[in-house]
N, C-alpha and C positions, 0 to 999 in steps of 0.2 A: 236788839236788832230793830231797825226802823224801815218802814216801807213807804215810799212816796205816795201821797194820796192820788189815786187815779181810778176813775170809775170803771175803767176797762179791766183792771186787775181783779180777777176772781179767785185765783189760786196762786200760792207761792211754794216753791220748793227750796228747801234750805239744806246745805251740807256743812258739817263742821266736824272737828276731831279734837280729841284730848288724850292726854297720857295719864294713866292711873298708876298709883304706887302698889296697890294690892288688888288681888282678884276678888270677885264677888258678883252680886246682882244689884248694882246701883240704879236709882231712879233718876232719869233725865227729864227736866221740865222745859217746855217751849212757851215763851210769852210773846205775844204779838200786840203791839200798840201802834196808835196813830202817831203822826208827827207831833213834836212838842206843842203843847197848848190845845191839843184836840180834846174833845169831850167824850170820845168813845171809851168804853170800858175795855181794858186790855183783855185779849183772848189768851187762854192758857190751855195746855194739854201736857200729859206726862206719858212716858214710856219707860219700861224696865228692860235693860239689855244685860244678859249674862256675859261676864268678862272673865277669861282665864288668864293666868300668868304667862307671859311670853317665855319660850324655850331659851335656856342659857346658851351662850356660844360654846362650840365644841373646843376642847383643849386636850393636849397630851397624846397626840396620835403616835403610836409605836407600831412598827412593822417588824416581823420576824419570819424566818424560814428554817426548814429542816436540813439545809445543806451544811457540810459538804457531802454531796451525793455522787454516786457513780453514774456515768452515762447509762441511760436506760432505766434508772430508778426514778420514781415520782418525787417531786419536791413539793412540800406542803407549806402554805403561807397563812399567817394569821395577823390580823390588825386589831389593835385595842385602842379605845379612845374614851375620854371623859366627856360625857354629854347627857343632857336630858332630851328625850324625844327620839325621833328616828334618824338613823344615819345610813347613807348608801356608800358602798365601797367599790371602787373600780381599780383593777390591777393592770399595770403594763409590765410584762415579765422581762423586758429588755431584749427579746429576740423577735419582736414584731407581733407577738400574740398578746391578747388581753383576756380578762375574765372579770366577773363581778361576784361579790360576796365577801363576808367578813373572814371566812376560812375557805381557801380554795387549794386545789392541787394542780400541778403543771408538769408535763414531761418534756424536758429539753432534748433536742435532737442533735446538739453539738456540745462538745466539751468546751469549757472556758469559764470566765468570770463575768457575771451579768449583774446589772443594777436593776432591781425590780422597784417600781414606784407604785404606791397605793395612794389614791385620792379619796378622802372621807368627806362627803357632802351632807350638810344638814338638811333635813326634810321637815316642813314643806317649803322653807324659804328658798333653798337651792342656791343661796348667795353666800352662805357661811360654809367654808370648806378649808381643809388642811391637806398637805401632802407629806409623805414620809418615804424613805428609801431603805432597802435592805440588800446586802450584798449576797449574791448566790454564786457558789463555786461548784461546778460540775466537772468531775475528773474521770479519766479513764484509768482502770486498774492496770498499771504497767507491770504487774507480776509480783510473785513471791520470791524471796531471796533468802537462802539459808547460809548463815555464816557459822562455820564450825568453831568449836572451842580450840584452844591451843594449849599445849603443854608449857611448862615453865621455861620457855626459851626467850632469852633477851633478843630484842630486835626482830621478833617474828610475831608481831601483834596483829590479830585479825581485825578487819574493818570492812565497812561498806562505804563505797564512794559513789556519789550521784553527781553527774555533770549535765548541765542544761545545754541544749543545742538551739534554743530560741530565747529571745529576751522576754522578760516579764513572766517567768515560769514560777508557778507555785507548787510546792512539793510537800507531801506528808510522808514521813518515814515512821511506820508504826511497828513497835516491838511487840510481838506476840508474847503472852505471859507463860508459855509452856516451860520456861526455865525458872519459874517462880516469881517473876516480876516483869514489868514492862518499862524498866527504868531507862531504856535507850530509845524512847519515842521522841520524835521531834516533828512538830507540826507547823504549817504555814511558813515554810522556808521560802524565801524570795531569792531567785537566782536569775541572772541575765546570761546570755549566750556565753559559754566558755567557763562560767563560774561553777565551782564544785562545792559539795558539802560532804563531810566525812563523819562517820559514826564508828568509834572504836568500842568494841563490846567488852572491854576488860579494863581493869586497873592493874598497872604493872604489866606482867607478862602472862596472866592467867585470866580466864573468863571471870568477869566481875561478880558473878553470883556465887561468891565463895560461901560454902556451907549449905547451899540450897540443894534440894533433892535431885534436881535435874542439871546440876552444874556442869556435867560433862557433855551436855547436849547442844551447847552453843545457843545462838539466837536465831529465830526466824522472823523476817521482816516482811510486811506487806507495804507496798509503795503505791501512792497515788500522785499523779501529776496532771496538771491541766494542759501540758504540752509535752512533746517527746523529750525523753531524757536517756542518758547512757548510764549504766550501772556496772560497777566493778566490785567484785568480792575478792579480797586479797589479804596477804600478810606483808608487812613492810620489812621483809626479810633480806638478808645479805646473800648475794651470789646464787640465788635460786629462782626458778620459775621464769616463764616468758609467755607472752600473749600478743595477739594482734589487736590494735586499737581501732574501734569503730569510728567511722567518719560522722560528721554532723547530720548526714542523711540516715544514720543508723546502719548503713551498710559497712561491711568489713574492709572495703577499699573505697577510695574516693579522692576528692581534691581539697577537702577542708576538714581539719582535725583540731580538736582541743584536748589536751590531756594534762592532768595534774600528776606529779610524781611524788610519792612518799615511800620510796624504797631506797636502800643504801646502794650507792654506785649505779644510778639509773643511766641507761643507754638505749638508743634506738637504732634500728637498721631500716632504711627506706628502700623499697624495691619498686622498680618501674615496669609498666607493661607496654610502653610505647616509646619510640625514639623521641629525642629532644624534649624530654620531660623536665621542666624546671621546678625545683622545690626550694622553699624558703622556710626556715624555722625561726620563730620570734618568741622571745621570753616576754610574756605579757603579765607576769606576776605583779600584783599590787602588794608588795611585801612578802615575806616568807611565812608560810603557815604550816604548823604541825598539829597533829591531834584532832580531836572532835571539833567540828565547827566549819565555818564557811571560808573558802579560799577565793578571795576577790581577785579581779584582773583589771588591767588597763587596756585602752585601745591599742591597736597595732602601732599606730604612729607614736605612742608614748613608750612602747616596749623597745627592747633591744634585739637586733638581729643576731642570731647565733651562727647561722651559716646559710649560704645559698649554694646549690649544686645543680648540675645538669646530668641526667641519667638517660641511657638508651634502653631499649627493650631488654628485659631480663637482667639488667644491671642493678646492683645494690651498692650501698655506701661501704659496707664492711669488706666483702671479699673481693669484688671486682675493682673498686676504687681504693681499697685498702685505707679507708678513712674512718678513724674512730672518734667517738664523741662522748664526753662525760657531761651529763646534765646535773642540775643542782636539786637536791632533795628539798621538798617543800615549795617548789615553783610550779607554775602553770605555763604551758607552751602552746603555741598556735602554729601548725604547719599548713602551708598553702602549696598547691601544685597546679600547674596548668593542664595536667592530664592525670588520669587515675593512677594512684599508687597505693601500696600497702605499707603499714608501719608495724614492724615487729619490735616489741618493747619488753625490757626486762632490767633487772639488776645484773650488770656485768655480762652482756651478751657474748662477748668474744672469748677467744681462747688465748689471747696474747698476755693474759695476766697469770699465766702459769697454772698452778694446781688449784687456784681459787675460782676457776671458771664454772661454766654451767654443768650441773649434774642434777637430775630430777626434772620433772615437769614435762609439759607438752601441750599441744593445742590442735584443734581442727583449723586447717589452713584456709583462708579466704581465696576464692577464685577471682579472676579478673572482673567478673560481673558483680562482685561485692557480696555474694552469698557464700555459704559453706559448701555448696555443690556447684560444679561447673566443669569447664573443659581446659582451662589454662590456669596454671598455678606457678608461682615463683615464691620461694621461701628458704629460710635457713633452718638448720637443725643445730642449735648451739651445743657445745660440748666442753669438757674439761680435760685436763691432763694430756695435752697434745704432745708433750715431749717426754712422757714417761712410758717405759716398757718393762714393768715389773716382772713379767714372766719370760722375758727374753725371746719372744717369738717374732720380733721385728714389727709388731703392730702396736701402735700407741694405745694406751689404756682408754683414752677418750674415744677413739675410733670404734672400739669394741662395744661402746655403750649407746650408740645411736640406733633409732628404730623408726621405720616408716611403714605406714599402713594405708592401703587404698581400698575403698569399697565401691562396687558398681551396683546399679539398680536394675530395673526391669529390662533394659536393653542390652546390658553388657557393654564392653568398650574395648577398642584397641588402645593400648597404652604405650607412651614413650616417656621414659624417665632418664634424665641426664643430670650429671653433677658437674659443677664448675671446677676445672683444674687450674688452681692458682699458679702452678709452675708453667703451664703452657699457655694460659690465657684462653682456653677453649673449653667447650662443653664435651664431656665424655659420656658415652652411652652406659647407663647402669642397667636398664631393663627395657626390652621391647617385646610386646606380645599381646595376646588377647586374654581378657578376663570376662568370663561368662556372666549371665544375669545373676544378680545378688551374690556376686563372688567377692572374695577379699584376698588381697595380696599383702604379705608381710615380708619386708626386707630388714633384716636384723644384723647389727654389728658388722661382721666381716663382709657382708653382702653390699656394703656401702663404702668400700675402701678406695683410696687413691694414694699413690706414693708421693711424698713431699720431700724434696731435696733439702729443704732448710733444716729438717731434723733427722734426715736419714732413716725415716720410719714410714710405714704404711699408715696413712691417716684416713679418717672419714671425711667425705665431702662435707662442706658447710652449706653451700648454696645449691639448690635443686630447681629443676624445671620438670613439671609434669604436664603432658599434653594428652588429651583423651578425645575420642570420637563421639562420646556421649557423656552425659553428666556423671561425675564421680565425686566422692569426698576423699580428702587427704588428711591424715592424722599423723603428725610428727611428734616423737617423744624421745626421752632419754632416761636410761636407768630404770626401765620397767621390768622387762623380762631379761635384761642384761645386768641387773643390779642385785643387791642383797635382799632377799625375801623380807618384806615388812618395812623397808626403808624408803621406798619410792613415794613420791607425792604428786598429786594431780588434782586440778579442778578445772574443767573446761566444759563448755556447752557443746553438746553433740549435734552433728548435722542431721537434719531430717532429709528425706528424699527431695523436698522442695526448697531446702535451704536451712536457715538457722532454726526456725520453728516449723511445726507441721503436725501431721497425724501418724506418720510412720518413720521409725528410726531404726538403723542398724548400728547399735552402740557397742564400741569396744570398751571392755572393763579392764582397767589396770589391776595388777595383782593386789591382794589385800595388804593393808599397811598397818603398822602398829599405831593404834589410836591412843590419844593421851589418857593417862591414868589420872583423871581429875577427881575421882572419888576413891575412897579407901577400898570399896568393894568392886571397882570396875574391872579389875583383872587384866588390863592391858590387852584387850581383844584385837585380833587382826580382822579387818573388814574391808570390803570395797563396796561402793555405793553408786546407785543411780537415783537421782532425785528428779521426779516428774512434777512440774509446776503447771497449774491450770488457773484460769481466770473465771471459770464457770464450772458447773457440775459436769464431770467428764468421766466416761467409762473407759478403762484402760486394761489391756492385757500385755504381759511381758513374758517372753519365752526364749530359750536358747535357739540359735538360728540354724545350727547344723544337724544333720541326721546321722553322723558317723557313729554315735553310740547306740543307735536303735537296733533292736533285734526282736525276732518273732519266733516262737517255738510252736511247732505242730506236734500232736501226739496221736499215735495210732492205737486206739482202744479196742481194735478188732483182734481177731485171732488169725488174720492172714496178712501176708506182705502186700502192700499197696504200691503200685507203680504210679508215681506222681507226674510222669511225663505229660506235658500239655496242661497240667493243672495251673490255675492262676489264683493269686491273691490280689484283690482289688480294694483300694481305699475309697474314701468318700469323694475324692477329686477325680475318680475314674482313672487313676493311674494303676497300672497292673504290673506284677512280677510273674513271669512264666517259669514254672518249676520244672525240675528234671530229677531223675534218680528214683529211689525206692525208700520206703520206710517199713521196717519190720514190725510184726505185731508186738505191742507193748513197748515200742521204742519211740524215739523223738527225732524230729527233723528240725535242725536249727538254721535259721536264716539270719545273717548279719549284714548290716549296711557296710561295715568296715571290718576287716579281719580281727581287729582288736576291740570290737564292741564288747566281747566277753573274752575270758581266758580260754574258753573251750574252742575246739576246732569246729568250724561251721560246716554244715552240709552245702550251703550256698551263700557266697558273699556276693550280694546283688548290687551294691552301690555303683560299681563301674558300669554295669549294663543298664541299670535303671536309676540314674542319679536323681530323678525327680519323684521317685516313689518315697514319700515321707509320711510319717504318722503325725497327726495333729496333737499337739501337747495338751490342748484343752478339751479335745474330743474328736472322734472320728468314727467312721464305719469301716469294718473289715469284712470281706466276703471271700470264702474259699469255695471254689467250684472246680469240677473236673473238666477233662478235655471235651466232654460231650455237653457241657453247660449245666450239669446238675449241681445245685448248690448243696454243699455238705455242711457248711457252718457259716453263720453271719451274726454280727452283733454291732451295736452302736454304743460306745462308751462316752461318758461326759465327765466334766469336772466334779460331779456329785458322786462319782464312783470311787470313794476313798482317795488315795493318792493318784488314781487314774493313770498309772504307769510312769509317774514322774519320780525319778530317783529310785523308787521301789517298783519293781516289776509288778504289773497287774496279773495276778496268778489265778487260774481257774481252780475252784475247789473240787468240783465233781465233773470230770471230763465227759461223762455220759449224760449229764443234764443240760438243759438249754443254755446257750451262751448269752442270750439277750436278757437274762435275769441278773440284775446287778448284785443280788445277794449271793450269786454263785461265783463271785470274784472277791479277792482280798489282796491286800498289799503283801508282797513277799517279805520275809523276815530274815533271810540269810544274807549276811553282810560280806561283801567283797571289797577289800581295801584297795586304794590306788596302788598300781604296780606297773612295771614295765610291760606286762602282758595284757593290759587293758587300757581303755581311754578314760580312766577315772573310776572312782569308787561307785558302787551301786548295791542294791539289794535284789536278789533273785536266785533262781536255780536253773540256769540254762542247761539243757541237755540231760536233765534228770528229774525225778519226781518232785512236784511242787511241795514246798514246805507247809502249805496250807491244805494239802490234799485230804479229802474225806469223801469216799464214794458210798452212797446209800443203796446201790443196787437197783434203783428204780428206773434208771435211764436207759438210753439206747446207745450201744457202742458205735464209734465211727472214727474217721480221721477229723480231728478238730484243732482249732486254734487254742493253745493251752496256756501261753504266757507271752506277754509283750512288755518291752521297755520302750517308751515313746519319747523320752527326753529327760533333761536334768532340771529344767527350770520352768515353772508356770506360776505367774502371779496374775490374778484377776481382781480388780478393785475399782472403786468409784471415788474420785476426788470430789468432795462436796464443797460448793462455794456459796456463801462462806461457811467454814467449819468453826465451831467454837474452839478456842485456843489456837492451835497451829494454823489450820486452814490452808487450802490452796496447794498442797503438795503431798507426795507420797514417797517414802524412802524404801527402795529395794536394796537390802544389805546382804551381801554374800559372804559366807565364811570361807576360809581357805579350802575346805573340802568341797564346797559347792563350786568355787571358782576353778579349782583343779579339774573338776568333773566336766566342765564345759571347755576346758583347755587341754584336752587329751591327756590329762593326768600330769601335765608338765608343770614343774615349779620353775621359777625364774633361774636363769643362768645354769641350766643343766644340759643344754645342748640337744635336747630331744627334738625331733622333727616330725612327730606325728601330725596328721593333716587337719587338726581342728584348732580353732581360735576362739577366744573368749568373747563372743559377740552375743548380745541380747537384742531381740527384736521387740520394739515397743510400738504398739498400735493403739490409737485413741480415737474416739468418735468426734472429738473437737480438737482445736489446735492447742498444743502444749509445747513447752520447752523442756529439755532434758539435760541435766548436768551429771557428768561422770566425775566422781571424786573418790579418792582413797586417802583423805586428808590424814596427815601425820603431824607436821608442824609448819608447813608452808604451802602456799598455793596462790594462784592468780587466775581469775576468770572474768572476762568482760561478757556481759549478758545483754543481748538485745531482747527486750521483753517479748512474750508470746503474742501480744496484741499491739497493733499500731494505733496510737492515739488519734491520728488524723489521716484521712485518705490521701495517698500520694500516688503519683504515676511515675514509673521508672521504665525506660526503654532498654531492652537488652538485645544485642545482635545474636543471631541464631548460631553462628560459629565464628571461629577466630582465624581460620586460615582461608585464603582466597586464591583462586586461580584466575587469570585474565578472563573477563567476561562472566565470572561466576555470580551467583545470587547470594545476597545477604538479606535474610529475613529479620525483621524487628518484631519483638514481642513486647506488648505493654503490660506491665503489672500494675493493677489498681489495688493498692494496699489500704485496707480499711482497719477499723479498730478490732475486728475479729478474725479476719482472714486475708488471704492474698488471692486475687482473681487474675487469671491469665487469659489473654485474648490476642490472637495474632492481628497485627495492625496492617502491615504492608510488607511487600518484598521489593527490593530495589536491585536492579542489575548494575553491576559496577563495570564501567568501560575499562578496557585494558590499559588505557593511559593513566588511569587514576591509581595511585599507590595507596591502597586501603590497609591500614594496620589496626589491630585491636585497640579499642579505646580512642581512636582518632575522632570519632563522632559519637555523640551521646544520644542523639535523637534522629529520627528519619529526616526531619526538616533540616538539621545541620548537614547531613550527608547530601 
C-alpha cells in the first residue's frame, strides 16, 4: 500500500479482506512505506485475528406430518435438515395459520386436503434457506358399517359400496380385524362425483376368512372421507330386497342421484311429489365394472339417455304409468329431475315377472322432505306371486305377504292412507284415523287388499300415499310376520324422531332369521339384530316400548281384610293408578296392564284407564299409599338390582322387611313359556307366594308391593370411540324367545292379533344411527352416516297442504359434522291466487 506524501496526513485508515481455507488464529502484518525512492524506513505493525470456519449451506430439508387425522384431532409436524449451525423453521399450514419450530402441532377446523409449507432459514446469515411441503389430510368419520357374512349362496355376495357426491373425494375403507384379519382395507381411494368403489368381503360365495375363528361374523368397516359420501351395504342377489337411493345431498329424496347397480335384474321406480316433474335417466358408465374396485363414469354429455318422463304428484313409473325398465348390471346411472323425487331401487321390483318377483326385504320410506320422518309419503310395496292362490281363498299369495307400519312421536297424528287402484285409476282409502303419541299402526296382509280384474283375485295395493298432520315414520316390508319363521331378510337404517340419525329411535325388529352356519359349531341360530353406530363415545339404553306385559302384585301380610278403595300406586313420573276392591289376609292383589300380561285372572286391568302408567325398565320408584295419604310401601329399584324386573319378575324375599333394601329382592325363577294365555314367556309367580320367599319374623306386617315385572328388554352400554378391534358399534341380538316376548307371544303367520308389536326404544346421549337387520342370505341398506362432513343448510316447509291465504313456515336445518340444528327462519303468507304445491319451492327466497 502506498500513501501520497502530504504533510497534512497524520493518520490513515485501511480496510481490506481475504478468504482463508482453514480456521485458526493467523497473524496479519501492516507495512506502511513512503512513495518509491523515499528514504523513510517502512512502518510495520501486526494483529492476530481469530477466524472460525464458515457454516456449511443447509441441505436435505424434509417435512412430515401425522395425518391422515380426524377433524378435531391434532396434527403434528416435523422438519429435518442437514446443516451445521442454527436453523429457524417457519410453518404455513395451508389454512391461513402459521407457527414456528422444528416440531409443531396444529388443529384444523375444517376437513379437507391441505398443503403445509415449512421454510428452514440458516442463522445468522438469514440468506441461506430451503422450503419443503407435506400433504395433510383431515377427514370426518363418516361412520361404521357392518357387512354380515353370507351362507354359500351363489349370486348373493355381500359387499360395501361407497359413492362420492363431490369431485376430488378421498376415501379410506378400513377393515377391522375382529374376523381375524384386515385384508379388505383400501386406503387413499380417489373418487369424483358419481364414481363408486366396491369392497366384496368374500371369495366365491362365502366370507373370505375361511377357517378363521370369527369367520361367521362378517366384516366391520370404519370409513373416512374428506367429503360427503353415500354408503350401501348389500348382496348382489337375485329377485330380493329393495331400498330408496339417497340423492347427492345425502337426503332420501331430491333432484340429483348417482347410483351403481350390481344386482341381477336391476330396476327402479321413480315417484314424484309435485305436478309436472321432469325426470331423465342417463347411463354414465365408463365401461362395465364387477367386483371389488372402482366404477368410473363419464360426463352426462358422453353418456346415453335411458329415458325421459313427466310425472305428476303421487305418480310413479311402475303402477300409474305402467312403465317398466331393466337396467344393466355393472353400470352407473345419473338421474336428474326438475323437482324433488324419490327412487325405489331393487332387483326385479315389479310383479309382472310372475312367481320370481319380490319377497322379503323392506325399508323405512323417505318423506317428501328427504328425511325418514315427515308428513307426506309416496312409495311402493313390492310383492311376488300376484297370480297365485294356493289356498283357494280368492286372495293372491303376494297380497297376503305385504306389511305396512307407521310410528308417531310426541304429538301423535291424524293419518290418511290410500292405495292406488290400477283398475279404476284412482286412490282408494285404506285407513283414516288418529294415532296417539308414540303409537304404532300395523296393516298386515289382507288389510292392504284391492280387487284386480286382470287376475280375478284380490291383490295388495302396490303404490301407497300416507299423509299425516305431524311427523311420522313409515316402514314397508314383505314376508316378515306373513312369512315362514326364520326365512325373512332385512337390513335397513331406522328412522330417528328427527330423521335418519338422531338420539331417540322407535325401532321395529323383524322376526329372527336363520343365520348362516359358517362354522362347524355355530348351530344355525335364529337372531334379529339392532346395530347402533356412533362416531364418538356414546351412552345408550335400549328397551321394549310397550307396557302391555307389565304387572304388579300386592300382598296383604296382615291378619285382616284391607279395603283398597282410593289407594294409589304412583311411579317416578308422578303417574298414578287408583285402586278399588279388597285384599284378604295372606292373599294377593294382581294388577295387569293388559289382561294377558300373565295367565292369571287380574284383580285390576289398568291399561285402559291409565295408559300412561308405565314402569321404567332401567329403574323407577313405586309408592303405595292409602286414601288418606299414608304411605304403606315405597322403594326405588335400579339396573343394579339383579335383573330389575326384566323378563324375570323382581320378587320380594321377605314381605315384612323394608322394600328399599335391594338385598330383600331377587329374580323370580318360575318359568312361564309362551302361550295363547299370555303375551310372551317370563319368570314369576303372579298371584301366589314368591318362589324366593323367606320370612325371618323380624319385620312388620302390612300391605306391600310384593312382585313386579317391568319389561322384557333392557340394554345399557357405552360405545367407546375408538375401540380396539371392532369399535364404533354395539349389537343388540334377540333370540326367538326374546323377540316373541316383545311381540305378544306371536310367531309369524299365526294370525294372532294381541296388541303388542316388536318395537325397541333406543336413546343415546349423542347422535347415532341404527340399523335393523335379521340377515339370512340377502339384504340392501343405504346408509346416510350419523355425522355430516360439512355444514349445509336445507329449508323445509312446515306443512304440505294449503288453503287459500294460509301460512307456510320454513325451517332452516344447519347440518354440521356432529348434529343437525333447527331454527325457524320465516313464515310467508300465500295469496289465494298462487297455487302452492309441495316441493314447488325449495327456499323462502324462491317462494
